[in-house]
C-alpha positions in Angstrom: 30.6 8.1 16.7 29.3 10.9 14.4 31.7 13.0 12.4 31.5 16.7 12.0 29.5 18.1 9.1 32.0 19.4 6.5 30.6 22.2 4.3 33.6 22.4 2.0 33.4 20.3 -1.2 35.5 17.2 -1.1 38.3 16.9 -3.6 37.6 14.4 -6.4 39.6 13.4 -9.5 38.2 14.8 -12.7 36.4 11.6 -14.0 34.9 10.9 -10.7 33.7 14.5 -10.3 32.1 14.4 -13.7 30.4 11.2 -13.0 28.9 12.8 -9.9 27.9 15.8 -12.0 26.2 13.6 -14.6 24.0 11.9 -11.9 23.2 15.3 -10.3 22.2 16.6 -13.7 20.0 13.6 -14.3 18.2 14.1 -11.0 18.0 17.9 -11.4 16.6 17.8 -14.9 14.4 14.8 -14.2 12.7 16.6 -11.3 12.5 19.8 -13.4 10.8 17.9 -16.3 8.2 16.3 -14.0 7.4 19.7 -12.4 7.1 21.3 -15.8 4.6 18.7 -16.9 2.5 19.3 -13.8 2.7 23.1 -14.1 1.6 23.0 -17.8 -1.2 20.5 -17.3 0.6 17.9 -19.5 0.4 15.5 -16.6 -1.7 15.2 -13.4 -0.5 13.1 -10.5 0.9 13.1 -7.0 4.5 14.1 -7.0 7.1 14.9 -4.2 9.9 17.1 -5.6 13.6 16.4 -5.0 14.9 19.9 -5.8 17.8 20.3 -3.3 18.4 16.5 -3.0 20.6 16.1 -6.1 23.9 15.7 -4.4 22.5 13.2 -1.8 21.1 10.8 -4.4 24.1 11.2 -6.8 26.7 10.6 -4.2 25.0 7.7 -2.6 24.1 5.8 -5.8 27.5 6.3 -7.4 29.1 4.7 -4.2 27.1 1.5 -4.8 27.9 -1.4 -7.1 25.6 -2.2 -9.9 24.1 -5.2 -8.1 23.8 -3.5 -4.7 20.2 -3.0 -3.8 18.2 0.1 -3.1 15.1 0.4 -1.0 13.7 3.9 -1.2 10.6 6.0 -0.7 7.8 7.9 -2.5 10.2 10.9 -2.8 12.5 8.6 -4.7 12.9 10.2 -8.1 16.5 11.2 -7.3 17.5 7.9 -5.9 16.0 5.7 -8.7 17.2 8.0 -11.5 20.7 8.0 -10.1 20.6 4.2 -9.6 19.9 3.8 -13.3 16.1 3.0 -13.5 14.6 2.4 -16.9 13.6 5.9 -17.7 10.6 5.3 -20.0 9.2 2.6 -17.7 9.7 4.8 -14.7 8.0 7.9 -16.1 5.2 5.8 -17.5 4.7 4.3 -14.1 4.5 7.5 -12.2 2.0 8.8 -14.8 -0.1 5.7 -14.4 0.4 4.4 -18.0 0.3 0.9 -19.5 4.0 0.9 -20.4 5.0 1.6 -16.8 7.3 -0.7 -14.9 4.2 -2.1 -13.1 1.7 -1.2 -15.8 0.6 1.9 -14.0 -0.6 0.0 -10.9 1.9 1.3 -8.3 2.9 4.9 -9.3 5.8 6.7 -7.6 5.2 4.8 -4.4 5.9 1.4 -5.8 8.9 1.6 -8.1 10.5 -1.8 -8.6 13.2 -2.4 -11.1 15.4 -5.4 -10.2 17.4 -5.1 -13.4 18.9 -1.9 -12.0 19.1 -2.9 -8.3 15.9 -1.2 -7.2 14.6 -3.8 -4.7 11.5 -1.9 -3.5 9.9 1.5 -2.9 7.4 2.2 -0.2 4.8 5.0 0.3 4.7 4.4 4.1 7.1 6.7 6.0 9.8 4.7 7.8 8.7 1.3 6.5 11.6 0.7 4.1 14.3 -0.1 6.6 12.3 -3.1 7.9 12.2 -4.6 4.3 15.8 -3.6 3.6 16.9 -5.8 6.5 15.3 -8.8 4.9 16.9 -8.1 1.5 20.2 -7.9 3.3 19.6 -11.0 5.3 19.1 -12.9 2.1 22.3 -11.4 0.6 24.3 -12.3 3.7 22.9 -15.9 3.8 23.7 -16.5 0.2 27.1 -14.8 0.3 26.4 -12.5 -2.7 28.5 -9.6 -1.3 25.7 -7.2 -2.0 25.0 -4.2 0.1 21.5 -2.8 0.7 21.1 1.0 1.0 17.8 2.1 2.4 17.0 5.8 1.8 14.5 7.7 4.0 13.9 11.2 5.2 14.7 12.9 8.5 11.0 12.7 9.5 11.1 8.9 9.3 13.6 8.8 12.3 10.6 9.7 14.6 8.9 6.4 13.6 9.6 3.3 15.6 10.1 1.2 12.5 13.4 2.8 11.8 14.6 2.2 15.3 13.4 -1.5 15.2 15.2 -2.0 11.9 18.5 -0.4 13.1 18.5 -2.6 16.2 17.9 -5.8 14.2 20.4 -4.9 11.5 23.1 -4.2 14.2 22.2 -7.4 16.1 22.5 -9.6 13.0 25.5 -7.6 11.4 23.5 -7.1 8.2 25.1 -5.3 5.2 22.7 -2.3 5.4 23.4 1.4 4.9 20.8 3.5 6.7 20.9 6.6 4.5 19.0 9.5 6.0 18.4 12.4 3.6 17.9 15.1 6.1 16.2 17.9 4.1 15.3 19.9 7.2 11.6 19.2 6.9 9.3 16.4 8.0 6.6 17.3 5.5 5.7 20.8 6.8 7.4 20.6 10.2 10.9 21.9 10.6 13.4 19.6 12.3 13.8 21.6 15.5 10.1 21.3 16.1 10.0 17.5 16.2 13.3 16.5 17.8 16.0 17.9 20.1 18.6 15.7 18.5 21.0 18.0 16.7 22.6 15.2 14.7 20.4 12.3 13.7 23.5 10.2 13.2 24.2 10.3 16.9 21.4 7.8 17.4 23.4 5.1 15.6 25.8 4.6 18.5 22.8 3.5 20.6 22.4 0.5 18.4 26.1 -0.3 18.2 26.8 1.0 14.7 28.8 3.9 13.4 27.1 7.1 12.3 28.3 10.0 10.3 26.9 13.3 9.2 28.0 15.0 6.0 27.1 17.9 3.8 24.3 16.8 1.7 24.9 19.5 -0.9 28.4 18.1 -1.7 28.1 14.8 -3.7 31.7 14.0 -3.1 31.2 14.1 0.7 28.1 11.9 0.4 30.0 9.5 -1.9 32.9 9.1 0.5 30.6 8.4 3.5 28.5 5.9 1.6 31.5 4.2 0.0 33.1 3.7 3.4 29.8 2.3 4.8 29.6 0.0 1.8 33.1 -1.2 2.3 32.4 -1.9 5.9 29.2 -3.8 5.1 31.0 -5.9 2.5 33.7 -6.8 4.9 31.0 -8.3 7.2 31.2 -5.5 9.8 27.5 -4.8 9.7 25.4 -1.7 9.2 26.2 2.0 9.2 24.1 5.2 9.5 24.9 8.0 7.1 23.1 11.4 7.5 23.3 13.8 4.6 22.1 17.3 5.5 20.6 19.6 2.9 17.4 21.8 2.5 14.3 20.9 0.5 13.8 23.7 -2.0 10.2 22.8 -3.0 7.1 21.9 -1.1 6.5 18.5 0.5 4.3 17.8 -2.6 3.9 19.6 -5.9 1.6 22.5 -5.3 2.7 23.0 -1.6 3.8 26.7 -1.5 5.9 26.1 1.7 4.1 28.8 3.6 5.5 27.2 6.7 9.1 28.1 5.8 10.9 31.3 6.7 10.7 33.2 3.3 14.2 34.8 3.7 15.9 31.5 4.5 14.0 29.7 1.7 15.0 32.5 -0.8 18.6 32.3 0.3 18.7 28.5 -0.2 17.1 28.7 -3.6 19.5 31.4 -4.6 22.4 28.9 -4.3 21.1 25.4 -4.9 23.3 22.3 -4.7 23.4 21.6 -8.4 24.4 25.1 -9.4 26.9 25.2 -6.6 28.6 22.0 -7.6 28.6 23.1 -11.3 30.4 26.3 -10.2 32.9 24.4 -8.2 33.8 22.2 -11.2 34.3 25.2 -13.4 36.2 27.2 -10.8 38.5 24.3 -10.0 39.2 23.7 -13.7 37.7 20.2 -13.7 35.5 21.1 -16.6 34.5 24.0 -18.7 31.0 25.5 -18.8 30.6 24.2 -22.4 31.5 20.6 -21.3 28.9 20.7 -18.5 26.3 22.2 -20.8 26.9 19.4 -23.3 26.3 16.9 -20.4 23.1 18.7 -19.4 21.8 18.8 -23.0 22.5 15.1 -23.6 20.8 14.1 -20.3 17.9 16.5 -20.9 17.3 15.0 -24.3 17.3 11.5 -22.9 14.8 12.5 -20.3 12.6 14.3 -22.8 12.5 11.3 -25.1 11.6 9.0 -22.2 9.0 11.3 -20.8 7.4 12.0 -24.2 7.1 8.2 -24.8 5.6 7.8 -21.3 3.0 10.5 -22.0 2.1 8.9 -25.3 1.6 5.5 -23.6 -2.0 4.4 -23.2 -3.6 4.1 -19.8 -4.0 0.5 -18.7 -7.2 -1.2 -19.8 -10.0 -1.9 -17.3 -9.4 -5.6 -17.4 -6.0 -5.0 -15.9 -7.7 -4.1 -12.6 -8.1 -7.6 -11.3 -4.8 -9.0 -12.5 -1.9 -9.7 -10.2 -3.8 -9.8 -6.9 -2.8 -13.4 -6.6 -0.7 -15.8 -8.7 -2.5 -17.0 -11.8 -4.8 -14.0 -11.6 -6.8 -15.7 -8.8 -9.2 -13.8 -6.6 -11.0 -14.1 -3.3 -13.0 -17.2 -4.4 -11.5 -20.5 -5.4 -12.2 -22.0 -8.8 -15.3 -24.2 -9.4 -13.1 -27.0 -10.6 -10.9 -28.4 -7.8 -7.6 -30.1 -8.0 -7.8 -33.6 -6.7 -6.4 -34.0 -3.2 -4.0 -36.9 -3.3 -3.5 -38.0 0.3 -1.2 -40.9 1.2 -3.0 -44.2 1.9 -0.3 -45.8 3.9 0.5 -45.9 7.6 -0.4 -43.0 9.9 0.9 -41.7 13.3 -1.2 -40.0 16.0 -0.1 -36.4 16.2 -1.3 -33.3 17.9 -1.4 -29.9 16.1 1.9 -28.8 17.5 3.7 -32.0 16.6 2.2 -32.0 13.1 3.3 -28.4 12.3 6.8 -29.1 13.8 7.1 -32.2 11.6 6.0 -30.3 8.5 8.5 -27.5 9.1 11.3 -30.0 9.8 10.7 -31.8 6.5 10.3 -28.6 4.5 13.5 -27.1 5.9 15.4 -30.3 5.1 14.2 -30.3 1.5 14.5 -26.6 0.8 17.4 -24.5 2.1 15.7 -21.3 1.2 13.1 -21.8 4.0 14.0 -19.8 7.1 12.1 -19.2 10.3 11.8 -15.9 12.1 10.1 -15.1 15.4 10.3 -14.3 19.1 11.8 -17.1 21.2 11.5 -19.7 18.5 15.1 -21.0 18.8 16.1 -23.8 21.1 18.1 -21.5 23.3 14.9 -19.5 23.9 12.8 -22.6 24.5 11.6 -23.5 21.0 8.6 -21.2 21.1 6.0 -20.5 23.7 4.1 -23.6 22.6 7.1 -25.6 21.4 6.0 -25.6 17.8 9.6 -24.9 16.6 11.4 -26.9 19.3 14.5 -28.7 18.0 14.6 -27.0 14.6 17.4 -24.6 15.4 19.5 -27.5 16.7 19.0 -29.3 13.4 19.3 -26.4 10.9 21.3 -23.8 12.7 20.5 -20.4 14.2 21.1 -18.7 10.9 17.9 -20.4 9.6 15.9 -20.4 12.8 16.3 -16.8 13.8 15.3 -15.6 17.2 14.2 -12.0 16.8 13.8 -9.0 19.1 10.3 -8.4 20.3 9.4 -6.4 17.3 6.6 -7.7 15.2 6.9 -5.2 12.4 10.6 -6.0 12.1 9.8 -9.7 11.9 7.3 -9.3 9.1 9.4 -6.6 7.3 12.4 -8.8 7.3 10.4 -11.7 6.0 9.1 -9.6 3.2 12.5 -8.4 2.2 13.9 -11.9 2.4 11.1 -13.1 0.1 11.8 -10.4 -2.4 15.4 -11.6 -2.5 14.5 -15.2 -3.1 14.2 -16.8 0.3 10.9 -18.4 1.6 10.5 -17.2 5.2 8.1 -18.5 7.8 7.4 -15.7 10.3 5.8 -16.3 13.6 3.5 -13.8 15.4 3.0 -15.4 18.8 -0.6 -14.3 19.1 -3.1 -13.2 16.4 -3.7 -10.1 18.5 -0.2 -8.9 17.4 -1.3 -8.7 13.8 -2.3 -5.1 14.7 1.3 -4.3 15.5 2.6 -5.6 12.1 -0.5 -4.8 10.0 1.3 -2.1 8.0 3.9 -4.6 6.8 1.2 -7.3 6.2 -1.5 -5.2 4.5 0.5 -2.4 2.8 3.5 -4.4 1.8 3.4 -8.2 1.8 -0.2 -8.3 0.4 0.6 -5.7 -2.3 4.0 -6.8 -3.7 2.5 -8.8 -6.6 0.1 -6.1 -7.5 2.5 -3.2 -7.1 5.1 -4.9 -9.2 2.7 -5.6 -12.0 2.9 -9.3 -11.4 6.7 -9.4 -11.8 7.5 -10.2 -8.1 5.7 -12.0 -5.3 6.2 -12.2 -1.6 6.1 -16.0 -0.9 6.1 -16.0 2.8 4.1 -17.7 5.5 2.9 -15.9 8.7 2.1 -18.4 11.4 -0.1 -17.1 14.2 -2.3 -18.4 17.0 -5.6 -17.5 18.5 -5.4 -17.8 22.3 -7.8 -18.7 25.0 -8.1 -17.9 28.7 -5.7 -14.9 28.2 -8.0 -12.0 28.2 -8.9 -9.2 25.7 -5.4 -8.7 24.2 -4.2 -12.3 23.8 -7.4 -14.1 22.6 -8.7 -12.3 19.6 -9.4 -13.7 16.1 -8.8 -11.2 13.3 -9.5 -13.4 10.3 -12.1 -11.0 8.9 -9.5 -8.2 8.9 -7.1 -10.5 7.1 -9.8 -11.6 4.6 -10.4 -7.9 3.8 -6.8 -7.5 2.6 -6.5 -8.2 -1.1 -3.4 -10.2 -1.8 -3.3 -12.2 1.4 -4.3 -15.8 1.6 -5.9 -17.0 4.9 -5.8 -20.6 6.1 -7.1 -22.1 9.3 -6.9 -25.9 9.8 -9.1 -27.8 12.3 -7.0 -31.0 12.5 -3.4 -32.1 12.6 -3.8 -33.9 9.3 -5.2 -30.8 7.6 -2.5 -28.7 9.2 0.2 -30.8 7.5 -1.3 -30.6 4.0 -2.4 -27.0 4.2 1.0 -25.8 5.6 2.8 -27.7 2.9 0.6 -25.8 0.4 1.4 -22.5 2.0 5.1 -23.2 2.0 5.0 -23.8 -1.7 2.6 -21.0 -2.5 3.8 -17.9 -4.5 1.6 -15.5 -2.4 1.8 -14.5 1.2 -0.2 -16.8 3.5 -1.6 -16.2 6.9 -1.7 -19.6 8.7 -3.9 -19.5 11.8 -3.6 -22.0 14.6 -6.0 -22.5 17.5 -4.7 -22.7 21.0 -7.7 -24.9 21.9 -6.6 -27.4 19.3 -3.0 -27.4 20.7 -4.4 -29.2 23.7 -5.9 -32.3 22.2 -8.8 -31.0 20.1 -6.8 -31.2 16.8 -5.2 -34.5 17.6 -5.7 -37.4 15.1 -4.1 -39.8 12.6 -1.6 -38.2 10.2 -0.2 -40.0 7.2 3.5 -40.8 7.6 4.2 -39.8 4.0 4.0 -36.1 3.1 1.2 -34.6 1.1 -0.4 -31.4 0.0 -4.0 -30.1 0.4 -4.5 -27.4 -2.2 -5.6 -24.0 -0.9 -9.2 -23.0 -1.6 -10.7 -26.5 -1.1 -13.2 -27.0 1.7 -13.7 -30.4 3.2 -17.0 -32.1 4.0 -16.2 -33.5 7.4 -19.6 -35.2 7.7 -22.3 -35.8 5.2 -25.9 -34.8 5.9 -29.2 -34.0 4.3 -31.2 -31.6 6.5 -28.9 -28.6 7.3 -25.4 -27.5 6.4 -23.0 -26.0 9.0 -20.2 -24.1 7.4 -17.3 -23.3 9.7 -13.5 -23.6 10.3 -11.0 -24.0 13.1 -12.2 -24.9 16.6 -15.9 -24.6 15.5 -15.5 -27.6 13.2 -15.4 -29.8 16.3 -18.4 -28.1 17.8 -20.2 -28.7 14.6 -19.3 -32.4 14.6 -20.5 -32.7 18.2 -23.7 -31.0 17.2 -24.2 -33.4 14.3 -23.6 -36.4 16.5 -26.1 -35.2 19.2 -28.8 -34.3 16.7 -28.5 -37.5 14.8 -30.3 -39.2 17.7 -33.3 -36.9 17.0 -33.3 -37.9 13.4 -31.7 -34.6 12.2 -29.0 -35.0 9.6 -26.3 -32.3 9.7 -23.6 -31.8 7.0 -20.4 -30.2 8.3 -18.3 -28.2 5.8 -14.9 -27.3 7.0 -13.7 -24.3 4.9 -10.0 -24.8 5.8 -9.1 -21.9 3.6 -10.9 -18.5 4.1 -9.1 -16.9 1.1 -9.5 -18.1 -1.5 -13.0 -19.1 -0.3 -14.5 -22.3 -1.6 -17.9 -20.9 -2.3 -18.8 -23.6 -4.9 -18.5 -26.4 -2.2 -20.7 -24.3 0.2 -23.3 -23.7 -2.5 -23.4 -27.3 -3.5 -23.9 -28.4 0.1 -26.7 -25.9 0.7 -28.5 -26.9 -2.5 -28.7 -30.4 -1.1 -29.8 -29.5 2.5 -31.7 -26.2 1.7 -30.6 -24.8 5.1 -27.4 -23.0 6.2 -25.8 -22.1 9.5 -22.5 -20.3 9.4 -20.4 -20.4 12.5 -17.1 -19.0 13.8 -15.6 -18.0 17.2 -14.7 -14.5 16.2 -17.1 -11.5 16.5 -20.3 -12.0 14.5 -20.8 -8.4 13.5 -19.2 -7.9 10.1 -17.5 -11.3 10.4 -16.8 -13.9 7.7 -20.2 -15.5 8.4 -21.9 -12.3 7.1 -20.1 -12.5 3.8 -20.8 -16.2 3.4 -24.5 -15.7 4.3 -24.8 -12.9 1.8 -23.2 -14.9 -1.0 -25.4 -17.9 -0.4 -28.5 -15.8 0.0 -27.9 -14.1 -3.3 -27.2 -17.4 -5.2 -29.8 -19.6 -3.6 -32.6 -17.2 -2.6 -35.3 -19.4 -4.2 -33.8 -22.7 -2.9 -33.6 -22.0 0.9 -36.3 -23.4 3.1 -35.4 -21.3 6.1 -33.5 -18.1 6.9 -29.7 -18.4 7.2 -28.5 -18.5 10.7 -25.2 -17.1 12.0 -23.6 -18.4 15.2 -20.6 -16.4 16.2 -18.8 -14.5 19.0 -20.4 -11.7 20.9 -19.7 -8.0 20.1 -17.3 -7.7 23.1 -13.7 -8.1 23.8 -12.7 -11.7 24.8 -12.8 -11.6 28.6 -10.4 -13.3 30.9 -13.0 -14.9 33.3 -13.8 -18.4 32.1 -17.5 -18.0 32.6 -17.5 -14.8 30.5 -15.3 -16.3 27.8 -17.7 -19.3 27.6 -20.6 -16.8 27.1 -18.6 -14.8 24.5 -17.5 -17.7 22.3 -20.1 -20.1 20.9 -20.0 -23.9 21.0 -22.2 -26.9 20.3 -25.1 -25.7 22.5 -25.5 -22.5 20.4 -25.2 -24.6 17.2 -27.9 -27.0 18.4 -30.2 -24.1 19.1 -29.7 -22.7 15.7 -30.4 -26.0 14.0 -33.6 -26.5 15.9 -34.8 -23.0 14.9 -34.7 -23.9 11.2 -35.2 -27.6 11.0 
């Protein structure tokens, strides 16, 4: 149920009222200092003013405990200043300086300060609540008593992410406060032009959580509402929605003249801003004198000025900073020339299919590490253990609090996994089909893959995303998007061709400090990937290709299902005296180019093969790299064998024509040998 908006200031004891005033002053003068720098030319950057938001940020942040967590947005100056962010590091970060919290790599859209409870900031409207759920999930699982407040604007309530997140938070009774700073504008569109909902908090009841609307110009009212929501969350009663209503007094961005606003209304709002109004209340009510408040303002302004001046004086980051922090250890898209030795057990083996091998690996990993949790649609035993039974039996063994059946909401699944990884868990998220990457790509590409870089190397998102490439299911359930994933800096991409490789590679992904996309082939579920798997556990380091068959005349470089087509090709052509070497990449990022180059130097001929679309596919990148390095070595043009530039059709005859196999590989070999 929503409460009525109260426009009268709440009564607060003197010390409490002054604490609210201090935070409002910090927000007000911090915003003023940044806008002054932009107006004078002292600084140049993107900035989203918070004039008019002071009471909302001050009231909400004061209601939180020091170790409670904040997830906020690009318009987050008020929130992070009121939460206690390191001032010098913050200003240096938004200015793009070396002394910034993330060494100038993230700017205002990526403020991360765990020492002051700032769990994450996002520049994508509405994306924060998805991540906040994961942070809260970790807090609830570990019993920390922490509450997570996620701050977003009224415009974000039009985005499906927010609704997905509210549903999941309510379903799992997560300690989340959805804090909507309704400033009456979604960028340049007034609220009545994008929704017929008079109170955004009314939407909370649809998800089974309480919602309240308060006067966002009164910090005491905001404090009371957020404090009540925090108490409820800490008591295990789940999330709440708090809407604070105010009016944004500056443009959406600095330099936006607000030509879309009614000039009379805007002038009236600016004539009585929240900060001045609260100051006047304190003086009129006898809580403080004007001199006392001026002393507070002067002290805070001096602190802000000192921090801002130090940030301005900080040097920009050096060019060599550019490539740091994409991956752990400053790794890049290619693996190192020197490989770690692969130590595989030499004892007994058991015959396993791909499904059994992955299930066994997850089982052992969960038994050894309580921080590993699984999230996905229908993955629990009550839901059947997954469409392909990959996770069957695991919820019975480890509990439904570690094998979490989720709503059908891919963005929520990945967002929760990211937030949980930020808070110290090691999630394994399942996307049923690789086609669904598109639904969750914002969370994958804009968040998971960028955590390390945007935090300046201080934080990673160690999570695994399992997904599967289908077959016989038509254009929306059979696509392979590995090229898309490879084009996303910060995301590792792994694709095993055998059950034995799946075990070692998945173990590596589970221990990796970067987000890993682990791709499985439906074709290999049904026998193609079956083979002997060592009984003892082992790890195959990422970025190390495997020569599945030695040869001297031509190299076929491939991965996944096409490895088996390449081996079939090699076997058939051996009767004609043609020796084919088969290189299984296993990991697409980091790519083991050294092994590929070494093989092609020996054979002097190369065929690159994959099932996905050939145009702009991974094969093009590999061919270009080999062609550049070995131009004078090659005896024949590089051949590419790949999927057609069409959707994957449902009809079996058309799918067979769309996706290559051994016949196409044999033709390619004969063209160049």
